[in-house]
C-alpha positions in Angstrom: -5.2 -119.3 11.7 -8.9 -118.9 12.3 -11.4 -120.6 10.0 -13.5 -117.9 8.4 -15.1 -119.8 5.4 -15.4 -123.5 4.8 -16.9 -125.8 2.2 -16.3 -128.7 -0.1 -17.1 -129.7 -3.7 -16.9 -132.9 -5.8 -15.1 -132.4 -9.1 -14.8 -135.0 -12.0 -11.2 -134.6 -13.1 -10.5 -135.7 -16.7 -6.8 -136.3 -17.6 -5.6 -133.7 -20.1 -8.6 -131.4 -19.8 -9.2 -128.1 -18.1 -12.1 -128.8 -15.7 -14.5 -126.1 -14.4 -15.5 -126.4 -10.7 -17.9 -124.4 -8.6 -17.0 -124.2 -4.9 -19.4 -122.7 -2.4 -17.9 -121.6 1.0 -20.1 -121.0 4.0 -19.2 -118.3 6.6 -18.3 -119.4 10.1 -20.4 -117.1 12.3 -18.2 -117.6 15.3 -15.0 -116.4 13.7 -16.8 -114.1 11.3 -19.7 -112.6 13.2 -22.3 -110.6 11.5 -26.0 -109.6 11.6 -26.8 -111.6 8.5 -25.9 -115.0 7.0 -24.7 -115.6 3.5 -22.2 -117.3 1.2 -19.6 -116.6 -1.3 -19.4 -118.2 -4.7 -15.8 -118.7 -6.0 -15.3 -119.5 -9.7 -12.0 -120.8 -11.0 -10.3 -123.3 -13.1 -8.7 -126.6 -12.0 -5.7 -127.3 -14.2 -4.9 -131.0 -14.4 -1.4 -132.2 -15.0 -0.3 -134.9 -17.5 0.7 -138.2 -15.9 4.4 -138.9 -16.3 5.1 -142.3 -14.6 8.4 -144.0 -14.3 10.8 -141.5 -15.7 9.1 -138.1 -15.9 10.0 -136.2 -19.1 12.8 -138.6 -20.1 11.9 -139.5 -23.6 8.5 -137.9 -23.3 6.6 -135.6 -25.6 5.4 -132.2 -24.4 1.6 -132.3 -24.7 1.4 -128.6 -25.0 4.0 -128.2 -27.7 3.9 -128.8 -31.5 1.6 -127.8 -34.3 -2.0 -128.8 -34.8 -3.4 -129.1 -38.3 -7.1 -129.3 -38.8 -10.1 -127.4 -40.2 -12.4 -127.7 -43.2 -9.8 -129.5 -45.4 -9.4 -132.2 -42.8 -13.2 -132.9 -42.8 -13.1 -136.4 -44.4 -12.8 -139.9 -43.1 -10.3 -142.4 -44.4 -9.9 -146.2 -44.4 -6.1 -146.3 -44.5 -3.1 -143.9 -44.2 0.6 -144.3 -44.9 3.6 -142.1 -44.7 6.2 -142.2 -47.5 9.9 -141.2 -47.2 9.3 -137.9 -49.0 7.2 -136.8 -46.0 3.7 -137.1 -47.6 0.9 -138.9 -45.8 -1.4 -140.7 -48.3 -5.0 -141.3 -47.2 -7.5 -143.7 -48.7 -10.7 -141.8 -48.8 -13.0 -144.6 -49.8 -16.1 -142.4 -49.5 -14.8 -140.1 -52.3 -12.9 -142.8 -54.1 -9.6 -141.0 -54.1 -6.2 -140.7 -52.4 -5.6 -137.5 -50.5 -2.1 -136.4 -49.8 -0.9 -134.2 -46.9 2.6 -132.8 -47.3 4.2 -132.4 -43.9 6.9 -130.0 -45.1 4.4 -127.4 -46.3 1.7 -128.6 -43.9 -0.9 -128.5 -46.7 -2.7 -130.9 -49.0 -1.4 -131.7 -52.4 -3.8 -132.4 -55.3 -5.7 -135.6 -54.7 -5.5 -138.7 -56.8 -9.0 -139.1 -58.1 -10.2 -142.6 -58.7 -12.3 -144.0 -61.5 -14.6 -146.4 -59.6 -15.6 -147.6 -56.1 -12.3 -147.8 -54.3 -11.5 -150.9 -52.2 -7.8 -150.7 -51.4 -4.7 -148.5 -51.7 -0.9 -149.1 -51.9 1.9 -146.6 -52.1 5.5 -147.0 -53.0 7.9 -146.2 -50.1 9.4 -143.3 -52.0 6.0 -141.8 -52.6 6.4 -141.6 -56.4 3.7 -144.0 -57.3 0.4 -144.9 -55.7 -2.2 -147.6 -56.6 -5.9 -147.6 -56.2 -8.1 -150.7 -56.6 -11.8 -150.8 -57.2 -14.8 -153.1 -57.0 -14.6 -155.5 -59.9 -10.8 -155.8 -59.9 -9.5 -152.8 -61.8 -6.3 -151.2 -60.5 -5.2 -147.7 -61.4 -1.7 -146.2 -61.0 -0.9 -142.6 -60.2 2.5 -141.0 -60.6 3.4 -137.7 -58.9 5.7 -136.7 -61.8 2.9 -137.2 -64.3 0.4 -134.9 -62.6 -1.4 -137.6 -60.7 -3.7 -138.6 -63.5 -5.2 -142.1 -63.2 -3.9 -144.6 -65.7 -5.0 -148.2 -66.0 -2.5 -150.5 -64.4 -4.0 -154.0 -64.3 -7.2 -155.9 -63.7 -7.5 -158.6 -61.0 -10.1 -161.4 -61.5 -12.0 -160.2 -58.5 -12.1 -157.1 -56.2 -8.8 -156.5 -54.4 -9.3 -156.4 -50.6 -5.6 -155.7 -49.7 -2.4 -154.8 -51.6 1.1 -153.6 -50.9 4.1 -152.5 -52.9 6.8 -155.2 -52.8 9.8 -153.5 -54.4 9.4 -154.0 -58.2 6.0 -155.8 -57.7 2.6 -155.0 -56.5 1.3 -157.8 -54.2 -2.5 -158.2 -54.0 -5.2 -160.3 -52.4 -8.4 -160.6 -54.4 -11.6 -162.5 -53.8 -14.1 -162.5 -51.0 -14.7 -164.6 -47.9 -12.0 -166.5 -46.0 -10.0 -167.5 -49.0 -8.5 -165.4 -51.7 -5.9 -165.3 -54.5 -2.4 -163.9 -53.9 -0.9 -162.3 -56.9 2.1 -160.4 -58.1 2.0 -157.7 -60.7 5.1 -156.3 -62.3 5.1 -152.6 -61.6 6.9 -151.7 -64.8 4.4 -153.4 -67.1 1.3 -154.2 -65.1 1.7 -157.9 -66.1 0.3 -160.5 -63.6 3.4 -162.7 -63.3 2.3 -165.0 -60.4 -0.8 -166.1 -58.7 -1.7 -168.7 -56.0 -5.3 -169.7 -55.2 -7.0 -170.8 -52.0 -4.8 -168.7 -49.8 -5.8 -166.7 -46.7 -7.3 -163.2 -46.8 -5.8 -160.5 -44.6 -6.9 -158.0 -42.0 -3.4 -156.3 -41.8 -0.6 -156.6 -44.4 3.0 -155.4 -44.7 6.1 -156.0 -46.8 9.6 -156.3 -45.3 12.4 -155.0 -47.6 15.0 -156.8 -45.3 14.0 -160.2 -46.6 11.5 -159.6 -49.4 8.7 -161.2 -47.4 5.0 -160.4 -47.1 3.6 -160.7 -43.5 -0.1 -160.6 -42.7 -2.6 -161.5 -40.0 -5.4 -163.5 -41.7 -9.2 -163.2 -41.2 -9.2 -165.7 -38.3 -11.7 -168.2 -39.8 -9.7 -171.3 -39.1 -8.5 -169.9 -36.7 -6.5 -166.6 -36.9 -2.8 -166.9 -37.6 0.2 -164.8 -38.7 1.4 -165.7 -42.1 4.4 -165.1 -44.3 4.9 -165.3 -48.1 8.3 -164.8 -49.6 8.7 -163.0 -53.0 11.4 -164.2 -55.4 12.4 -160.8 -56.9 14.4 -162.3 -59.7 12.0 -165.0 -60.8 8.8 -163.0 -60.0 7.3 -165.9 -58.1 5.5 -166.4 -54.7 6.8 -168.8 -52.1 4.6 -171.1 -50.0 2.2 -169.5 -47.5 3.7 -170.3 -44.1 1.7 -169.7 -40.9 2.7 -169.5 -37.3 2.9 -172.7 -35.2 0.2 -171.5 -32.7 -3.1 -171.5 -34.7 -5.2 -169.2 -32.6 -3.4 -169.6 -29.3 -2.5 -165.9 -29.2 -4.6 -162.7 -29.6 -3.4 -161.4 -33.0 -5.1 -158.0 -32.9 -4.5 -155.6 -35.8 -2.5 -153.7 -36.8 0.6 -155.5 -37.8 3.8 -153.5 -37.7 7.5 -154.3 -38.5 10.1 -153.9 -35.8 12.7 -151.3 -36.7 15.5 -153.9 -37.3 13.3 -156.2 -39.3 13.7 -159.0 -36.8 10.1 -159.2 -35.6 6.5 -158.2 -36.4 4.4 -156.7 -33.6 0.7 -157.0 -33.3 -1.8 -154.5 -31.9 -2.1 -156.7 -28.9 1.6 -156.0 -28.1 3.0 -159.4 -29.1 6.3 -159.8 -31.0 6.9 -162.7 -33.4 10.1 -163.5 -35.1 10.1 -162.7 -38.9 12.1 -165.8 -39.7 9.7 -168.5 -38.4 6.8 -166.5 -36.8 7.6 -168.0 -33.3 6.7 -165.9 -30.3 9.5 -163.7 -29.0 8.2 -161.4 -26.3 5.4 -159.0 -25.4 5.3 -155.2 -24.7 2.5 -155.9 -22.3 0.3 -153.2 -23.7 -2.1 -153.1 -26.6 -2.3 -150.2 -29.1 -4.1 -148.7 -32.0 -0.8 -147.8 -33.6 3.0 -147.8 -32.8 6.0 -145.8 -34.1 9.7 -146.0 -33.3 12.4 -143.4 -32.9 15.9 -144.4 -31.6 15.3 -146.6 -28.6 11.9 -145.1 -27.9 8.5 -146.7 -28.7 5.4 -144.5 -29.1 2.1 -146.2 -28.6 -1.3 -144.7 -29.0 -4.7 -146.0 -28.0 -8.1 -144.6 -27.2 -9.2 -143.9 -23.6 -12.8 -142.7 -23.5 -13.0 -140.0 -26.1 -9.3 -139.1 -26.0 -6.0 -140.4 -27.4 -3.4 -141.7 -25.0 0.2 -141.5 -26.1 2.7 -143.5 -24.1 6.4 -143.4 -24.5 8.4 -146.6 -23.7 12.1 -147.4 -23.7 13.7 -150.4 -25.2 13.0 -152.4 -22.0 9.3 -151.5 -22.4 9.3 -149.3 -19.3 6.7 -146.5 -19.5 8.5 -143.2 -19.5 5.6 -140.8 -20.0 2.0 -140.5 -21.1 0.1 -137.6 -22.6 -3.5 -137.1 -23.7 -5.0 -135.5 -26.8 -8.6 -134.8 -28.0 -10.2 -137.4 -30.3 -9.8 -141.1 -30.9 -6.5 -142.6 -31.8 -5.9 -143.4 -35.5 -2.3 -143.4 -36.7 1.2 -142.3 -35.5 4.3 -141.8 -37.5 7.8 -140.5 -37.0 9.3 -138.1 -39.6 12.1 -135.6 -39.6 12.5 -135.5 -35.9 8.8 -135.1 -35.2 6.0 -137.4 -34.1 3.0 -137.1 -36.4 -0.2 -138.0 -34.5 -3.6 -138.4 -36.2 -6.7 -138.3 -34.1 -10.4 -138.5 -35.1 -12.3 -135.4 -34.1 -15.8 -136.4 -35.1 -17.8 -138.7 -37.4 -16.1 -137.2 -40.4 -12.8 -135.4 -39.7 -9.4 -135.6 -38.0 -6.5 -133.6 -36.7 -2.8 -134.0 -37.3 -0.4 -133.0 -34.6 3.3 -132.5 -35.2 5.2 -133.0 -32.0 8.9 -132.4 -31.5 10.9 -135.4 -30.2 
């Protein structure tokens, strides 16, 4: 075959994107003689494939499949998001002092829970029936879906609540400012403050394990950062001692803190697993993440690479099965009803939700 045209071009290929390239080919006058010289401009599109290391599509997620939810109603930023068993994502919209609710079944927003002050923290019962919103100054309101979502006074903490979580029949809160705070239990049925312990650690990430009625949190790292656990006595309505890990800053305890599916470990955003019984180190995934979700024996990790979200699928041995990329910065990932729900930031004040079949 004779060379008629030849040329080269440099193209920056970005994973997950369709990249435009301009290729200029020059005519070879020996094999293509003519009275004049010239060139031909060829315009086209270079389609990039998605990386699928160590296993191809086994356990992977099709990056081109699923449903993308976005638009004007998604044009708000949020400080926290949680998915309840009824398939509703609750968002703490601190800028508007309200809890917004996205129903995954109808793929639409329900009426928001509108707060009565400057919101500082949110907690939602796992069944989705009741949500709590705390404000500057210590007030806490309760919202019940069966009562139309109208705010009602629940309790008042002595100081602003920085973190709180529903712990079965109680609401656990951390109030105060700085490195130290007060841990408290509020009876959900009455709003009564039934237990409190002063001079305890504040938290950057907080969760409750129903398996052993224990609160786990990563503290603020002042002296230095540790993992901590506090057991809740459900019958007596009391708080146990605050017990920290034996390492005292020896490990990178990056937020967030998530509970392993069988309840035997907590995993940090730096990919480290610690036993829930005594907070001793167990193993490491070897990858950091912005968020993690679980389905069967699969792990779904998201992080931000440049201006895109990377979704990696791992098996129970932590082998990487596949990777896919989506527009926007990684925020949260959930599993619900056989689908992966991926939340990505699409700008300074907005996000998209992707529903991907597993």
